[in-house]
C-alpha positions as CSV (number, residue, x, y, z in Angstrom):
1,M,19.4,10.2,9.0
2,K,18.5,13.1,6.6
3,R,15.6,12.8,4.2
4,V,16.4,13.5,0.6
5,G,14.2,15.7,-1.6
6,A,11.2,13.9,-3.2
7,P,12.5,12.1,-6.3
8,K,10.7,12.6,-9.6
9,K,7.8,10.1,-10.2
10,Y,8.1,7.7,-13.2
11,K,5.4,5.5,-14.7
12,D,8.0,3.2,-16.1
13,L,9.9,0.6,-14.2
14,Y,13.7,0.8,-14.0
15,H,15.2,-2.0,-16.0
16,E,11.6,-2.9,-17.0
17,D,12.5,-6.2,-18.6
18,I,14.3,-7.5,-15.5
19,K,11.5,-6.3,-13.2
20,N,8.8,-8.0,-15.4
21,E,10.8,-11.2,-15.2
22,F,10.8,-11.0,-11.4
23,L,7.0,-10.0,-11.4
24,N,6.1,-13.0,-13.6
25,T,7.2,-15.4,-10.8
26,Y,4.1,-14.2,-8.8
27,E,0.3,-14.6,-9.3
28,K,-1.7,-11.7,-10.8
29,G,-2.9,-10.2,-7.5
30,T,0.6,-10.1,-6.0
31,R,2.1,-8.8,-9.3
32,K,-0.3,-5.8,-9.2
33,T,0.7,-5.0,-5.7
34,Y,4.4,-5.4,-6.4
35,I,4.4,-3.4,-9.6
36,S,3.1,-0.2,-7.9
37,R,5.7,-0.6,-5.1
38,L,8.5,-1.3,-7.6
39,R,7.5,2.0,-9.4
40,A,7.9,3.8,-6.1
41,I,11.3,2.2,-5.5
42,G,12.1,3.1,-9.2
43,Q,11.9,6.8,-8.3
44,Y,15.1,6.2,-6.3
45,E,16.6,3.9,-9.0
46,F,16.2,6.6,-11.6
47,L,17.5,9.2,-9.1
48,W,20.6,7.2,-8.3
49,D,20.8,5.6,-11.8
50,K,21.2,2.1,-10.4
51,D,19.0,-1.0,-10.1
52,L,17.6,-2.0,-6.7
53,F,19.9,-5.0,-6.6
54,D,22.8,-2.6,-6.7
55,F,21.6,-0.6,-3.6
56,D,23.9,-0.9,-0.6
57,I,22.5,-1.2,3.0
58,D,22.7,2.6,3.5
59,E,20.6,3.2,0.4
60,I,18.1,0.6,1.4
61,Q,17.8,2.1,4.9
62,L,17.4,5.6,3.4
63,F,14.5,4.4,1.2
64,L,12.8,2.7,4.2
65,Y,13.4,5.9,6.2
66,Q,11.8,8.0,3.5
67,K,8.7,5.6,3.3
68,G,8.0,5.2,7.0
69,G,4.5,4.0,7.8
70,T,3.0,1.3,10.0
71,V,4.9,-1.8,11.0
72,A,2.8,-3.8,8.6
73,A,3.5,-1.4,5.8
74,I,7.2,-1.1,6.3
75,R,7.6,-4.9,6.5
76,I,5.9,-5.2,3.1
77,W,8.4,-2.8,1.6
78,G,11.3,-4.5,3.3
79,G,10.1,-7.9,2.4
80,L,9.7,-7.0,-1.3
81,I,13.3,-5.6,-1.4
82,A,14.7,-8.8,0.2
83,K,12.7,-11.0,-2.3
84,Y,14.0,-9.0,-5.3
85,L,17.6,-9.1,-4.1
86,K,17.4,-12.8,-3.5
87,W,15.8,-13.4,-6.8
88,A,18.5,-11.3,-8.6
89,K,21.2,-13.3,-6.9
90,E,19.6,-16.7,-7.8
91,N,19.1,-15.6,-11.4
92,G,22.6,-14.3,-11.9
93,Y,21.9,-10.5,-12.1
94,K,23.9,-9.6,-9.1
95,E,26.1,-11.4,-6.6
96,V,24.3,-9.9,-3.6
97,S,26.3,-10.6,-0.5
98,D,24.9,-12.9,2.2
99,I,25.8,-10.2,4.8
100,L,23.5,-7.7,3.1
101,L,20.7,-10.3,2.8
102,S,21.0,-11.2,6.5
103,Q,20.6,-7.5,7.4
104,L,17.2,-7.4,5.7
105,N,15.1,-8.6,8.5
106,V,12.0,-7.5,10.6
107,E,14.2,-5.9,13.2
108,L,15.6,-3.6,10.5
109,Y,12.3,-2.9,8.9
110,D,10.5,-2.2,12.3
111,S,13.2,0.4,13.2
112,F,11.8,2.6,10.3
113,A,8.2,2.2,11.2
114,T,6.4,5.5,12.1
115,P,6.2,5.6,15.9
116,Y,2.4,5.5,16.2
117,F,0.9,2.6,18.0
118,F,-2.7,1.4,17.9
119,T,-4.1,-1.5,20.0
120,N,-6.8,-3.8,18.7
121,Y,-9.2,-1.8,20.9
122,D,-8.1,1.4,19.2
123,I,-8.7,-0.1,15.7
124,E,-12.1,-1.5,16.8
125,E,-13.0,2.0,18.1
126,L,-12.0,3.7,14.8
127,V,-14.0,1.2,12.8
128,N,-17.1,0.8,14.9
129,V,-17.5,4.2,16.4
130,H,-15.9,6.8,14.1
131,C,-16.6,5.3,10.6
132,N,-19.8,6.5,8.9
133,N,-20.2,3.6,6.5
134,L,-18.8,0.3,5.2
135,E,-16.5,2.0,2.8
136,E,-14.7,3.9,5.5
137,K,-14.4,0.8,7.6
138,I,-12.8,-1.0,4.7
139,I,-10.4,1.9,4.0
140,I,-9.2,2.0,7.6
141,L,-8.7,-1.8,7.8
142,L,-6.9,-1.9,4.5
143,L,-4.5,0.8,5.7
144,F,-3.8,-1.2,8.8
145,E,-3.2,-4.2,6.5
146,G,-0.3,-2.2,5.2
147,L,-1.7,-1.1,1.8
148,S,-0.8,2.2,0.3
149,T,-3.5,4.7,-1.0
150,E,-2.7,3.7,-4.6
151,E,-3.1,0.0,-3.8
152,I,-6.4,0.6,-2.1
153,V,-8.0,2.5,-5.0
154,H,-6.8,-0.2,-7.5
155,L,-7.8,-3.2,-5.4
156,K,-10.4,-5.4,-7.1
157,Y,-12.7,-8.0,-5.8
158,S,-10.8,-10.5,-7.9
159,D,-7.6,-9.8,-5.8
160,I,-9.1,-10.8,-2.5
161,Q,-8.3,-14.5,-2.8
162,S,-4.6,-13.8,-3.1
163,R,-4.6,-11.7,0.0
164,N,-4.4,-12.8,3.6
165,F,-7.0,-10.3,4.9
166,S,-8.7,-10.6,8.2
167,E,-12.1,-12.3,8.3
168,Q,-13.7,-9.0,9.5
169,L,-12.3,-7.1,6.5
170,I,-13.5,-9.8,4.1
171,E,-16.9,-9.7,5.7
172,Y,-17.1,-5.9,5.3
173,I,-16.0,-6.2,1.6
174,N,-18.7,-8.8,0.8
175,Q,-21.4,-6.7,2.5
176,Y,-20.2,-3.6,0.6
177,K,-20.2,-5.2,-2.8
178,G,-23.8,-4.7,-3.6
179,K,-24.1,-1.2,-2.1
180,T,-25.5,1.5,-4.4
181,E,-25.5,4.3,-1.9
182,Y,-23.9,5.3,1.3
183,D,-24.4,7.6,4.3
184,S,-22.1,10.7,4.4
185,T,-21.9,13.8,6.6
186,Y,-24.1,15.5,4.0
187,G,-26.7,12.7,3.8
188,K,-27.3,9.9,1.2
189,R,-24.9,9.7,-1.7
190,Q,-25.1,7.5,-4.8
191,Y,-22.2,5.3,-6.1
192,I,-21.5,5.2,-9.8
193,Q,-22.1,1.7,-11.2
194,N,-18.8,-0.2,-10.8
195,E,-18.1,-2.2,-14.0
196,H,-14.4,-2.6,-13.5
197,G,-14.5,-4.6,-10.2
198,F,-12.7,-2.1,-8.0
199,I,-13.7,-2.4,-4.4
200,I,-13.6,1.4,-3.6
201,K,-16.3,2.9,-5.8
202,K,-16.6,6.3,-7.3
203,I,-19.5,8.6,-6.3
204,N,-21.9,10.6,-8.5
205,T,-20.0,13.8,-7.7
206,N,-16.8,12.3,-9.1
207,P,-17.7,11.2,-12.7
208,N,-14.1,11.6,-13.9
209,E,-12.7,9.6,-16.8
210,N,-10.5,7.5,-14.5
211,E,-11.7,4.0,-13.8
212,T,-10.7,4.2,-10.1
213,S,-11.5,6.7,-7.4
214,Y,-9.0,9.4,-6.7
215,E,-6.5,8.7,-3.9
216,S,-7.7,12.0,-2.3
217,K,-10.8,10.0,-1.3
218,I,-8.6,8.0,1.1
219,Y,-7.0,11.1,2.5
220,T,-10.4,12.8,3.0
221,T,-11.7,9.8,4.9
222,L,-8.6,9.7,7.1
223,S,-8.8,13.4,7.8
224,R,-12.4,13.3,8.8
225,I,-12.0,10.2,11.0
226,S,-8.8,11.6,12.6
227,E,-10.6,14.8,13.5
228,K,-13.6,13.0,14.8
229,S,-11.7,10.4,16.8
230,K,-9.0,12.7,18.2
231,I,-6.8,9.6,18.5
232,S,-3.2,10.6,18.5
233,K,-0.6,8.0,19.7
234,K,3.1,8.5,19.8
């Protein structure tokens, strides 16, 4: 299957009124997660000028192929697509076929997962040996929970109750909440006071106008840990 060129990014949702009607069936924490994912799907809706409920199985598979990611991540994408199509059918927006809905299952989703495999031991090693601080441990575990970089930097303490996170991750988040400084490769660094409730905090060398940290912070963390751990599984 060939990848298509990266579609243009849009801040708006495709058929925003319909998408908001769908989103309003969920609690606040879930809505925040889904809206960022629906914007990503919207890049393809705008590209192909059709709503997600009009995608055929080939177009859905192409989207999943383009996204890739861990099994957990790809199942979240596939699950959202299935929920939206079922909702659209139930609410009269599209007569989605039962055949198409039956094709949207974990076997399909998993076939598009990136072929990298980590055992529980590997994850524990990444967290306990190769992470410098609580923030890095949280970032790594959130990625294995299937969250995107955008979702991680926008995640708030108030969202935790609506998430089915592991006990270990929740423990790290609670420990991290009161931290005002952290250990880095270059020594102690200070966090900027977090008045917006985001879990991932900004540092004093990043006093930008954005309320959240930059997503590049996640990529920098991954790059350092990847280099340090030398774990490469295929």
